[in-house]
C-alpha positions as CSV (number, residue, x, y, z in Angstrom):
1,M,79.3,98.8,115.5
2,T,81.6,101.9,115.5
3,A,83.8,100.5,118.3
4,Q,84.1,97.3,116.4
5,L,85.2,99.1,113.2
6,W,87.8,101.0,115.2
7,S,89.0,97.8,116.8
8,L,89.2,96.1,113.4
9,A,91.2,99.0,112.0
10,Q,93.6,98.8,114.8
11,M,94.0,95.0,114.5
12,R,94.6,95.4,110.8
13,A,97.3,98.0,111.5
14,Q,99.0,95.7,113.9
15,A,98.7,92.8,111.5
16,E,100.4,94.7,108.7
17,P,103.9,93.3,107.9
18,R,106.8,95.8,108.1
19,P,107.1,97.7,104.8
20,T,109.9,96.5,102.6
21,A,112.3,98.8,100.7
22,M,110.1,98.1,97.6
23,D,107.0,99.2,99.5
24,A,108.7,102.4,100.6
25,L,109.8,103.1,97.0
26,A,106.3,102.4,95.7
27,F,104.8,104.7,98.3
28,A,107.3,107.5,97.4
29,S,106.6,107.0,93.7
30,G,102.9,107.4,94.3
31,V,103.4,110.6,96.3
32,L,105.7,112.0,93.6
33,L,103.0,111.2,91.0
34,V,100.3,113.1,92.9
35,L,102.6,116.0,93.6
36,I,103.6,116.5,89.9
37,Y,100.0,116.2,88.7
38,S,98.9,118.7,91.3
39,Q,100.7,121.4,89.2
40,G,101.7,123.1,92.4
41,W,105.1,123.7,90.9
42,L,103.7,125.5,87.9
43,G,103.8,129.0,89.5
44,P,107.3,128.8,91.0
45,V,108.7,127.4,87.8
46,M,106.9,129.4,85.2
47,G,106.2,132.5,87.3
48,Y,102.9,133.7,88.7
49,G,100.7,135.2,86.1
50,A,102.0,132.8,83.4
51,A,99.1,131.7,81.4
52,T,100.6,128.8,79.6
53,Q,100.5,125.2,80.9
54,E,102.4,123.6,78.0
55,G,105.8,123.9,76.5
56,P,109.0,121.8,76.2
57,L,110.1,122.5,79.8
58,I,106.7,121.8,81.3
59,R,106.3,118.6,79.4
60,L,109.6,117.4,80.6
61,I,108.6,117.9,84.2
62,Y,105.7,115.5,83.7
63,F,108.1,112.7,82.7
64,P,108.9,111.6,86.2
65,A,105.2,111.2,86.9
66,Y,105.0,108.9,83.8
67,F,107.9,106.8,85.0
68,A,106.4,106.7,88.6
69,G,103.2,105.4,87.1
70,L,105.0,102.8,85.0
71,F,107.0,101.7,88.0
72,L,103.8,101.2,90.1
73,V,102.3,99.2,87.2
74,L,105.3,96.9,87.1
75,T,105.1,96.3,90.9
76,A,101.4,95.2,90.5
77,L,101.0,94.1,86.9
78,P,98.3,91.4,87.4
79,R,96.2,93.7,89.5
80,T,96.7,96.6,87.0
81,I,95.4,94.3,84.2
82,E,92.5,93.2,86.3
83,G,91.7,96.9,87.1
84,L,91.6,97.7,83.4
85,V,89.4,94.7,82.6
86,R,87.0,95.7,85.4
87,S,86.9,99.2,84.0
88,P,85.9,98.7,80.3
89,L,84.2,102.1,80.0
90,L,87.6,103.8,80.8
91,L,89.1,101.8,78.0
92,V,86.2,102.9,75.7
93,L,86.8,106.6,76.6
94,L,90.6,106.3,75.9
95,G,89.7,104.5,72.6
96,L,87.4,107.3,71.6
97,V,90.1,109.8,72.3
98,A,92.6,107.9,70.2
99,V,90.2,107.5,67.2
100,S,89.3,111.2,67.4
101,W,92.6,111.8,65.5
102,F,90.7,110.9,62.3
103,W,88.5,113.9,62.5
104,S,90.5,116.2,64.7
105,V,91.0,119.8,63.6
106,D,94.6,119.5,64.9
107,P,95.7,115.9,64.6
108,S,99.2,116.5,66.0
109,A,97.8,118.1,69.2
110,T,95.4,115.2,69.6
111,V,98.2,112.6,69.3
112,R,100.4,114.4,71.8
113,R,97.6,114.9,74.3
114,F,96.3,111.4,73.9
115,V,99.7,110.1,75.0
116,A,99.7,112.5,78.0
117,L,96.1,111.4,78.9
118,G,97.1,107.8,78.6
119,F,100.0,108.1,81.1
120,T,97.8,110.3,83.4
121,S,95.0,107.7,83.4
122,L,97.5,104.8,83.8
123,G,98.9,106.6,86.9
124,G,95.4,106.5,88.5
125,V,94.9,102.8,87.6
126,A,98.3,102.0,89.1
127,L,97.5,103.7,92.4
128,A,94.3,101.7,92.6
129,A,96.0,98.4,91.8
130,R,99.1,98.8,94.0
131,F,97.7,100.1,97.3
132,R,94.9,99.2,99.7
133,W,92.4,101.8,100.8
134,P,94.3,102.8,104.0
135,T,97.6,103.1,102.2
136,F,96.1,104.9,99.3
137,A,94.4,107.4,101.7
138,E,97.7,108.0,103.5
139,L,99.7,108.4,100.2
140,V,97.4,111.1,98.8
141,A,97.2,112.7,102.3
142,T,101.0,112.8,102.4
143,A,101.1,114.6,99.1
144,F,98.6,117.2,100.2
145,A,100.4,117.6,103.5
146,V,103.5,118.5,101.6
147,L,101.5,120.9,99.4
148,A,99.8,122.5,102.4
149,V,103.1,123.1,104.3
150,L,104.8,124.5,101.2
151,S,101.8,126.8,100.5
152,V,102.1,128.2,104.0
153,L,105.9,128.7,103.6
154,M,105.3,130.4,100.2
155,A,102.8,132.8,101.6
156,L,104.9,133.7,104.6
157,A,108.4,133.8,103.1
158,K,107.5,135.2,99.6
159,P,104.1,136.9,99.9
160,E,104.4,138.4,96.4
161,W,104.1,134.9,95.1
162,G,102.0,133.2,97.8
163,L,99.3,136.0,98.0
164,M,97.1,137.5,95.4
165,T,98.3,140.9,94.4
166,R,96.0,142.5,91.8
167,E,92.7,140.6,92.0
168,F,91.5,139.8,95.5
169,P,94.7,141.3,97.1
170,G,95.7,139.6,100.3
171,A,93.9,136.3,99.5
172,W,96.2,133.3,99.8
173,R,97.0,131.3,96.7
174,G,99.9,129.3,98.0
175,L,101.8,127.4,95.3
176,W,99.1,127.9,92.7
177,L,98.3,130.6,90.2
178,E,95.1,131.8,91.9
179,K,93.2,131.5,95.2
180,N,90.5,129.2,93.9
181,N,93.2,126.6,93.0
182,L,94.5,126.7,96.6
183,G,91.0,126.4,98.1
184,G,89.9,123.7,95.7
185,N,93.0,121.6,96.3
186,M,92.9,121.9,100.0
187,T,89.2,120.7,100.1
188,V,90.4,117.5,98.4
189,G,93.3,117.3,100.8
190,F,91.0,117.7,103.8
191,G,88.9,114.7,102.7
192,F,92.0,112.5,102.2
193,C,93.5,113.6,105.5
194,V,90.3,112.8,107.4
195,A,90.1,109.4,105.6
196,A,93.7,108.7,106.6
197,A,93.0,109.6,110.2
198,V,90.1,107.1,110.2
199,L,91.8,104.3,108.3
200,A,95.2,104.6,110.0
201,P,94.3,105.1,113.7
202,Q,98.0,104.8,114.7
203,R,98.6,108.1,113.1
204,R,95.2,109.7,113.6
205,K,96.5,112.8,115.5
206,M,99.0,113.7,112.8
207,W,96.4,113.4,110.0
208,A,93.9,115.3,112.0
209,A,96.4,118.1,112.4
210,F,97.0,118.2,108.6
211,A,93.2,118.2,108.0
212,L,92.9,121.3,110.2
213,L,95.8,122.9,108.3
214,C,93.8,122.3,105.0
215,V,90.7,123.9,106.5
216,L,92.8,127.0,107.6
217,L,94.2,127.3,104.0
218,V,90.7,127.1,102.5
219,A,89.7,130.0,104.8
220,A,92.9,131.9,103.9
221,S,92.0,131.5,100.2
222,T,88.7,133.3,100.8
223,S,87.2,131.0,98.1
224,K,83.5,130.7,99.0
225,T,83.0,127.9,96.5
226,S,85.7,125.9,98.1
227,L,84.1,126.5,101.5
228,V,80.8,125.1,100.2
229,V,82.6,122.0,98.8
230,L,84.4,121.7,102.2
231,L,81.1,121.7,104.0
232,L,79.8,119.0,101.5
233,T,82.9,116.9,102.3
234,V,82.2,117.2,106.0
235,G,78.6,116.2,105.4
236,C,79.7,113.2,103.4
237,M,82.1,112.1,106.2
238,G,79.3,112.4,108.7
239,F,77.0,110.4,106.5
240,V,79.5,107.6,106.2
241,W,80.0,107.6,110.0
242,L,76.3,107.4,110.6
243,V,75.7,104.6,108.1
244,H,78.6,102.6,109.5
245,R,77.2,102.8,113.0
246,G,74.5,100.2,112.1
247,P,71.3,99.6,110.2
248,A,69.0,102.0,112.1
249,A,71.5,104.8,111.8
250,G,72.0,104.0,108.2
251,V,68.3,104.3,107.4
252,S,68.2,107.6,109.3
253,A,71.3,108.9,107.4
254,A,69.6,107.9,104.1
255,W,66.5,109.9,104.9
256,V,68.7,112.9,106.0
257,G,70.6,112.7,102.7
258,L,67.4,112.5,100.7
259,V,65.9,115.5,102.5
260,G,69.2,117.3,102.0
261,L,69.1,116.7,98.2
262,F,65.5,118.0,98.0
263,L,66.5,121.1,100.0
264,I,69.5,121.8,97.8
265,A,67.3,121.4,94.7
266,A,64.7,123.8,96.2
267,I,67.3,126.4,97.0
268,W,68.7,126.2,93.5
269,L,65.3,126.5,91.9
270,F,63.8,129.2,94.1
271,A,66.7,131.1,95.7
272,A,69.5,130.9,93.1
273,D,70.2,134.6,93.3
274,A,70.9,134.4,97.0
275,V,73.3,131.5,96.3
276,F,75.2,133.5,93.6
277,D,75.4,136.5,96.0
278,F,76.9,134.4,98.7
279,L,79.4,132.9,96.3
280,G,80.3,136.3,95.0
281,K,79.3,135.4,91.4
282,D,76.7,136.7,89.0
283,A,74.1,134.6,87.2
284,T,76.4,133.9,84.3
285,L,78.9,132.2,86.7
286,T,81.6,134.7,85.8
287,G,81.0,134.3,82.1
288,R,80.7,130.5,82.0
289,T,77.2,130.5,80.6
290,E,78.3,132.6,77.7
291,I,81.1,130.1,77.0
292,W,78.5,127.3,77.1
293,D,76.2,129.2,74.7
294,G,79.1,129.5,72.3
295,I,79.9,125.8,72.6
296,N,76.3,124.9,71.9
297,R,76.4,127.0,68.7
298,V,79.7,125.6,67.3
299,M,78.7,122.0,68.0
300,V,76.0,122.1,65.4
301,G,77.0,119.5,62.9
302,H,79.6,118.1,65.2
303,A,77.4,116.9,68.1
304,W,78.2,113.2,67.9
305,T,82.0,113.4,67.2
306,G,83.3,116.7,68.5
307,Y,86.4,118.4,67.1
308,G,89.0,115.9,68.2
309,Y,90.7,115.5,71.6
310,G,92.6,118.6,72.9
311,A,92.3,120.3,69.5
312,I,90.1,123.3,70.2
313,W,91.7,125.7,72.6
314,D,95.0,126.4,70.7
315,D,93.5,126.9,67.2
316,T,93.7,130.6,66.6
317,D,92.4,130.6,63.0
318,A,89.9,133.3,62.4
319,F,87.2,130.8,61.5
320,A,88.1,128.1,64.0
321,P,85.6,127.0,66.6
322,L,87.6,128.9,69.3
323,A,87.1,132.1,67.4
324,W,83.3,131.6,67.4
325,I,83.2,130.6,71.1
326,T,85.3,133.8,71.8
327,H,82.8,135.9,69.8
328,Y,79.8,134.6,71.7
329,A,81.4,134.7,75.1
330,G,83.0,138.1,74.7
331,F,86.4,136.9,75.8
332,R,88.9,134.1,75.0
333,A,88.5,131.0,77.2
334,N,91.2,128.4,77.8
335,H,88.8,125.5,78.5
336,A,85.0,124.8,78.6
337,H,84.7,125.4,82.4
338,N,82.5,122.3,82.5
339,G,83.7,118.7,82.4
340,W,80.7,117.5,80.4
341,M,81.0,120.3,77.9
342,E,84.7,119.6,77.5
343,I,84.1,115.9,76.7
344,W,81.4,117.0,74.2
345,L,83.8,119.3,72.4
346,N,86.6,116.7,72.3
347,I,84.8,113.4,71.5
348,G,81.2,114.3,71.0
349,L,78.0,112.8,72.5
350,I,79.4,109.3,72.2
351,G,82.0,110.3,74.7
352,V,79.5,112.0,76.9
353,I,77.4,108.9,77.0
354,A,80.3,106.6,77.7
355,F,81.6,108.8,80.6
356,G,78.0,109.2,81.9
357,L,77.7,105.4,82.1
358,W,81.0,105.1,83.9
359,F,80.2,108.1,86.2
360,T,76.9,106.4,87.1
361,E,78.6,103.1,87.7
362,T,81.1,104.8,90.0
363,W,78.4,106.5,92.0
364,M,76.6,103.2,92.4
365,R,79.7,101.5,93.6
366,T,80.3,104.4,95.9
367,L,76.9,104.1,97.5
368,W,77.3,100.3,97.7
369,A,80.6,100.7,99.5
370,T,79.0,103.2,101.9
371,F,76.0,101.1,102.8
372,S,77.9,97.8,102.9
373,G,80.4,99.1,105.5
374,D,83.4,99.1,103.1
375,E,86.2,101.2,104.6
376,G,86.8,102.6,101.1
377,A,83.7,104.7,101.6
378,W,85.7,107.1,103.7
379,V,87.7,108.0,100.6
380,A,85.2,107.4,97.9
381,L,82.0,109.2,99.0
382,P,83.5,112.6,99.9
383,F,85.8,112.7,96.9
384,V,83.2,111.5,94.3
385,A,80.6,114.0,95.7
386,A,83.1,116.9,95.6
387,Y,84.3,115.9,92.1
388,S,80.7,115.8,90.9
389,I,80.2,119.4,92.0
390,A,83.6,120.6,90.7
391,M,83.2,119.2,87.2
392,L,80.1,121.4,86.7
393,T,82.2,124.5,86.5
394,E,85.7,123.2,85.8
395,S,87.2,121.0,83.0
396,I,88.7,118.3,85.2
397,T,87.3,115.3,83.4
398,L,89.2,113.2,80.9
399,N,91.9,115.9,81.2
400,W,95.6,115.2,80.7
401,H,98.0,116.1,83.5
402,D,95.2,116.8,85.9
403,M,95.5,115.5,89.5
404,R,91.7,115.3,90.1
405,W,91.3,113.1,87.0
406,V,94.1,110.9,88.3
407,L,92.3,110.6,91.7
408,F,88.9,110.0,90.0
409,V,90.4,107.2,87.9
410,A,92.1,105.7,91.0
411,V,88.9,105.8,93.1
412,A,86.7,104.4,90.4
413,V,89.1,101.6,89.5
414,K,89.7,100.9,93.2
415,L,85.9,100.6,93.8
416,A,85.7,98.1,90.9
417,L,88.8,96.1,92.2
418,G,88.1,96.1,95.9
419,D,90.9,95.2,98.4
420,P,92.5,91.8,98.6
421,Q,92.0,90.0,101.9
422,P,95.2,88.4,103.2
423,A,94.8,85.3,105.3
424,R,95.7,87.1,108.6
425,W,92.8,89.6,107.9
426,V,90.3,86.7,107.3
427,R,91.2,85.4,110.8
428,F,90.6,88.9,112.3
429,N,87.3,89.3,110.4
430,S,86.0,86.0,111.6
431,A,87.0,86.8,115.2
432,M,84.8,89.9,115.2
433,P,81.4,89.4,116.9
């Protein structure tokens, strides 16, 4: 079965027509979109140690990503519309963000950030509509290859920028503001590079080399959390490989996965302190539980609607929700450090339920792709699993200008759309024993 899959991938690669100038421009636009939303330019432009992620200059830098997304939409308009129709819960979420203006504590910020979120999400839909799984994997892998190489050059050529200096001195942070950003991004890059190596066998050695570079950068970042997510990504890749080998291997892989989930749950319940020690964190997850306690308190009376999208974290009034969260946490936070909490703050329990339904749907489609032998599983399962873990401690859900949100939207919509089957592929598929 595995040999047949490799043969099919090779035949598909040979059957692909030569890319046109429009194809090359669309590919370059997609790479540019991912690079801009990666925010790898934020440190070099604004200076390392800069806390702000907004401002007139920064907003202007996102405009090329908006235009790139619109260009991709125009090159695949019918598929983009179909992708939106097949993703009604995404439209519900965007609608809730829009109507939150009516009760927002900062309506102008909600309007501004709704526009940013709309373009960010549209970029993900456009990637899903415009590219097939192999091309999508190579596109994202290309962006991460660029980021990885530039991170190495930054660390070697300008170590005062590329390395941590005060906290965790010597740890690599590459293009980003801190080491965990480098480690987290490179774990995502590793998954896409491996997927590209599998789905584009004619360039397998190149993508394998970049996957190895991503692993080395995760190690250089010294981020233990990223290392755990990297191991999870490797495990998901192995799971897909086993399932695609045949029914017997698929059943075995399912049992291994189930046992692994029970083992993880047991470790979390009975040996959480050991896990925290390994990750170098305390039981408060570096103050996150205090933030969550403050959020729970300020949401009394606002549980179903929240405070309006993007309206919390810049309101410095002495009686604003942020002031109370800061009081209970003991320090000022810039976001909820949890994707679910962030949605709750922004658009209330209605939004949490809507995203939960879409999240569950995406997971079901991911598992279906895995067990049905869909090549998209090589992209979807590792990324969705890693995203599910990351959003427990980071606000990367329904977030404007966030690369991981772009990729989540792209993967979720792509799973709903599927890949078109050109006539030449149908002939190849029917020829396979």
